[in-house]
N, C-alpha and C positions, 0 to 999 in steps of 0.2 A: 684423412686418408685421400678421400675422394668424394664427389659432391659438389653438389653447389655451394654448399657452406664453406667449404675447403678451397674452393676455386676463389671465391670473394675474398676469403682469408689471406689466401695467396698474392691476390692480387693488392690486397693493402699492403703486405709487407713489401711488394715492389715498389709501391708508391712511397712509403715510407723510407726504404734504402735509397730511393732516388733524391728524395728531399733532404735526408740527412747527409747525404754525400756532398750536395750541392753547399749546405750550409757550412760542413766541414771546410771547404775549399774557399769558401768565402772568408770565415773567419781565419784562415791560414794567412789568407792575402793581406787581411787587416793588421793582423798581429805583426805581419812585417813589414809592411808598406806604410800602413798609417801610425802605429804605435811605436815602430822603431825606426829611429832616425838616422840609423847608418846610410852609408851610400847603396846605391840599389846595382845588382851587376848588370840587367837589361830592363830598363823602363818599360813596364807594360801597363797599359791604360786598363783601368778597372773595369769598364764596359768589354773590351776585348779578352779579357781574362775570363770573365762570367760566360760569355758566351762561348768560349773555348770549350770551358769545362761542361757547359748545358750541352754539348755536343757530345763529350767524352764520357760523361757518366754512364748512359747506355751500355758502353762498352764495359763498363764495372761491372754493371748488373748481369750483363753476358757470363762474365767471369764466376760471379756470386751464383747464378743459375747453373754452370758447369761444375761447380764444387757442390752441388746438391743444398744450396742454403734456402730453397724454397721447397725441400722436401720435409714432409712431416718427421721422417724418422731423424732428421739432422737438426731442424729448427727446435723439437722439444727434448734435444738432449744437450744440456746446456755446455757440457765441455767440449762435445764435437763441434757445435756452433761457436764457440768463442775461437778454438783453433780454426776453423776454418774461415771465418771472418778475417781474422790476421793474416791468413795467407791469401785470402784474396784482395786485402787493402795493398799487401806488401807487393803482390805481384801486378797489381794496376798501377802503382808508383813507379815500378822498376819498366812497366811498359812507356809510360810517360817520359821517364829519363831518357830510355833508349831512343823513344821517336825524336824527341829533343833534341838529342845528340847526331842521329843520322840525317833529322831532315833539316838542320841547323835553323830552326825555326824556334823562336823563344817562346816557352809556356809560362815558365815561373820566373819572377821578376829578381829573386834572389836563391841562393842555394838552400837556406833555412825552409823556404816554403812548401818543397815536398816533405821534409821531413815534419814539418807541423802537420800538415794534409794528413801523412800518415798516421801521426799519434792520435790528433783530434777524430779523423775519419773511424779508426778503430774503435775508440772509447763510445764516440757518438751513436755508431751502427748498434753496439753491443745494448747501449743503455734502451735506446729508441724501441730495439727489437723486444727487449724486456717488458718494456711499457706494453706493446702492442698484444705479445703472447699473454702476458698478465690479463691485460683487459679481456682478451678472448677467451681464457679459461675463467675468468669471472663470469662473463656472460653464460658459458657453458653450465657451472654450478649452478647459476640463477635459472637455467631452463630457457634462457632467451635464444639459443642458438640449438636449435634439435634436428636431428638427423633419424626419423623415425623408422626402426629396424625391426626386422623379422629375422629371427633366429632359428634355423632350421638344422635338427641333427638328433643323434641319439647317446645313448651310455657309452662310453663315460664321460666324453667330452662334452654333451650338451651343458650337464650342470655345472662341470667346473670351469666351463667358457663364461657362462653366466655370471657367475660368483666372482671371477675374475675381471669381466668386464664392469660389474658394479663398484669393485675396488676402488678402479682407476677413475678419477675426477678430471681429465683434461682432456678427454674425447668428447665429441657432441652426438654419440651413438644412444638413443632413448630405445629401449625395448617396447614395441608394441605389440608384437605378437610372437608365440612359438609353434613350432610344429615339429613333432618327434617322428623321426624314421624308424619304421620296424622291420627288419629284414627277416625276421624269425616269425612273424606272424602273431608274436605272441606278447611283444614287449613294448609296445608303443604307448598304452596307456600307464604303464610304469614309467616309463622316459619321461612322459609328461610330467608326471606326479613329481618326479624328482627335481625337473627342471623349475617347476611352478614353487617347489619348495626351497629351490636355491635363490629365486625372487624375494621370498618371504624372510629368509634369513641373511637379508643383506649383510656386508661386513660393518663394522663399525666405522663411522665416519662417511657411509655412503647411504643413500636414499634409493629404496626400491620404488620402482613405477608403480603409480597408482591405480592403473587398469591394465591389463593385459589379455588379448584374445588369444587363448588356448585352441587352436585349431586341430580337429578331430583327425584332420587328414592332410595330405599335401594339397589335394585339388581344393579344400576348403580354403588352405591357406593360399595358395596363388589366385582364387578367387575373389578373395579378400584386399587384393594389392591395391587398388584403386579405390574400393570403397572406404579403408583404413588408411589411403594416403600414405603408403609405404614408400620410402625413400630408398632405402637399402635393404638387400637379402645378404646374411650371411650364414654359409652351411658349415657346418662345425665339420661333418664328414659326409663324404658322397657314399649314396645308396648302394646296395649291392645290385640294385636293379637298375639298369641303365636308363630304362624308362624314366624312373621317377626323377633322376638327374636332368633328364632332357627335358622333362616336364617343367623341372622348377626354372632353369637357363631358358627355354622359349617365354615361359611366363615374364620374366625378367626383362628379354627385350622387346617383347609386346607393349609392356607398361613402361619401358624407358627408365626402369628403376637399376640402381647400382647393384652388380653381385659381385661377390667375393665367397672363397671356400677355403678352409683349412687342408692342405694336402695330407692323405694318409700314408704316402709312400715315402720311405727317408729320401731319395734321391730328388724329392721336391723341395727338400728344405734346403738345396744350397741358394747362395747369396744370389746366382743367377735368376731364379725362379720366386724366391720370397721377396715380394714388393713391400711388404710391410709387417708390422708385429703388433698385435693387440691381445691384452690379456694374456699374455704369455705365448702365444701362438703365432705362426707366420700366416700371414692371408695371402693370397691370392687372386688379385682381381681379373675377371673374364669381362671384355669388353667385345662387341660383334665390329670394332674399329680401333686403329691406333690414335684415331683424332681426338683425344680425351685430352682433359688437363691443359698443361700449358701450350701442348698443342693446338689446342682450340684457340688461345689467346694469340699466339705468335702467327697463326693462319688470318685471325682478324686483322693485327696490326698490319701483317704483309698485304691485306685487301686494300685497306686503306691508304696506304703508302702509294700501292701501284695505281690507286685512282687517281692520288693527288698528283702523283708524277706525271702521269699522261693527260691530265686536265687539260693541257692545249690542244690535245689531238682529238679527244672526244666529246669537249664541250661544242667546238665549231661544229663537228658532224651532226651532234644532237638538234643544234639549232636549225641546220638546212634541212633534215629530215622533217622536222616540225613545221617549217616553213613550206617544204614539199606536200606535207597531207594536207596543208591548208590550201593549194594553190590547185594541185592534183588530186586529191584525195578527199572531197568535202565531206562535213560530219566528225563525230568526235575524234580526236587525236589518237586516244589510247583505247585500247581494248580492254575492259572490265575481265578479270580472269584472276580466280581464286584457285590457289595452290597448296600444297602442303610444304612446310619446311621441318626442320627438325623436331623429332617428337612428334610429328603429327598434326602441329598446330596450323592453321589457315593464315594465311596472308594474301594480299591483293599483289599479283604482279603487274607490273607496268611493263605494257607490250604496245608497241604502235599498230593501231588498227589496218590491218591489210585484206579484210574481208567485207563485202557488201553487209551493211547492217540488216536489211531485209532478209536476206538468205541466211545470215547467222545471227538472229537477234541476241541480245544480253540475256545470259541464264541459260541458253539453249546448248545443246553438245551435239558433237558431229553425226553422231548415228540419228539422232531426231530430224536434224537440218538435211541431210541426205534423203530420209524417207520421206519428208515435206515435198522434197524435190522428184520424188519418185526415181532416183537412182540406186536400187537395191545393190548394184555391182560395188556401187563405192561403200556401201555400208559394210559389205563382205569385206573388201580391201580394207577399210581403216580397222576393223574387228581384227583383221590378221596381223595388221603391221602397225596399227595406231597411226600412221601417216598417209597424206594421198599425193599422188603426184597429180600437178595439173589441176588441183583443187578448184572447181567452178565457183566457189564461193569467194575467192580473192578477186579483189576489184580490178580495174584498169592497169594499165602498163605500169604504174608507181606502185600499187599493190604488190605486183609480181616482182619488181625491182628491189622494194626492201626485204621482200622474203628470199629472194637468192642471193643477196649480199648479206643477208643476216643484219641489217639494218634495223629490223623489226623488233628484234631482241636488245639493241642497244641502251634502250631506256631501263632494262633490267639493272644498270649500273647505279640508279636512284635505291633499287632493293638492295643492293651491295651497302650502300652509305647506310641505309637505315637498319643492316645487320638482318634482314630475311633471308639474303643470298649470300654466296661467296663468287668469287671469279671464276672456282674450279668446283665442280661437285657434280652429281648425278642431276638428271633432267628433274625441272620443279613437277610432282606428281599432281594429277585433278584429283579432287576427292572421289569421282566416280569410276576413276581407273583404279582405285587402290586393290579392288578384289582381283585384278588381272595379276599384281605381283603375288599375289598367295603368300608363302611363308617367306618370302626373300623381303617383304616390306619394312618389317622392323629393322633389317639391317640397312637398306637406303635411307631409313628415316632417323639413323641414327648419326647421319653429318647432314651438314647444311647442304641444300640444292645449289646449281651454279649454273653461270650463265654459257661456260663450256665445259667439257668435260672427255672423259676417255672414249666414249662413244662417238661424240662429234668429229674427233680428230681420227676415227678409225673408221671412216665411212658415212657419218651423218645419216641420212635418211636411205642410203643403200643397206644397212644393216637392217636386219630382220628383228621385231621386237623381241624375241627371246634372246637374241644375239646381244642387243642394246642393254637388257637387263642382267646378262653375265659380265658385260664390260663395266656396267655401274657398280656391281656388286664386288668385283676385282678392285675397282677403285677404292671404295668405302673400306672393305677388309686390307688392301694393301697399302693404304695412304702414307704417303711420305712428302715431305716437303719440295723433295726434288723430282718426286713424280708431277706436284702441280707448275712446277716451274717448266718441266719438260713440255706437259699439256699447253699450257699459255705459248710455248714457242711454237708449237706444231698448229696453233688455233688459227693464225694469220696466214700461212699459206693454204689452210683448207678452205676459209673464207673466201681469199683470192680467188683461187681457184673453181670454186663454186661447186667442189665435188660433193655430190649427195644432196644440194639443195633442193629443196621443193617450193 
């Protein structure tokens, strides 16, 4: 359904489809051009044909994605999967034929090639997917792919859900812990006993977990998330006490684990809200941001493509900045800066040094620097806005220049290439700043930080710290691809105008 294992599997399906479709088009060409000696309609060299379809196959993958072929509910349903693969292949071929007709640009050397391609691609994709899905299910049954799961709930759903989960053998959920909800203050022990009994009486053909943590309370369960390496929390029914539900959700956000629940109200069972089905129950996934699953992959691909396309622009500017650092700002070119990326992991941020290394030594923070300088007024200003105008630590004119023009941040493109950052996202948080974000930190750390973001194009340093956090929360919780494009389009005018730069 979701999680690291399923993301890797979905990516594997994409690569499999890509290679299979490419092979199918190649075989179709060989059958008609090399093995069939009848005259060709339009001679198309093999290399031109292959390169054309190398560029076209990604469009087919987009069609497959639009049909839901990378959704668990589709690829695990054999009948639906076969129908949708046939529709995807047919629609793809029709688009190619239509393009060839409208553009008057020969793609196929003969009329039989698209029909060969349709038949071969359909059969080959079905077969290749069966092999990949079968291999994945085999690894799941062998315990090689495991999603360590905590189940929370109460009678009667909790025991029934566990029994159904054990009966299915195509999912990767491994029950590691159980916590029972007691809305009546007297049923928790009984609910827990019945849930444990469901584990011990596993259906025929299934295997009960060897060791399961039976948590006495929800507090014990959430405290054990990191200690017991939980990947996913599934809550079979919400507690009548809203505080308990918020406790579980907040713990999931802070530990960056997946969270899903089974809705208790009939209106939640609509196709609009029920994202998946497991053990006969609909599951609704709760995430602090829409930037999950395939959105993460598409955003990453977009970042790399944008960096590659803009290579002739940023590489010369980067090299000139390095040269300027050597000539006008002697000392280290980059300022070592440890920041936090997605899930609170630390990384080294690449940033051109614009400060005096004596006034801002490596490993120091702004508050300590200003106190050493005797500038208590700047300490107060920094603690209020986390930014300083006319920072006395900045070096000569070149240091001020690269800060005013934001050239000091251009080197963060290296972090984008490495995968530590995105082009668009919240500001990378300093580890010692984390406590200033309080309850908002888990949401901000649910997405990768970015070179630019919503607050940068909304006033940059002119905005207060509280307003900046609010804008970054809006970005994380309301993310869309269109929002990224809009922010990128506004970034250049904001940088050129130097609005809010310090």
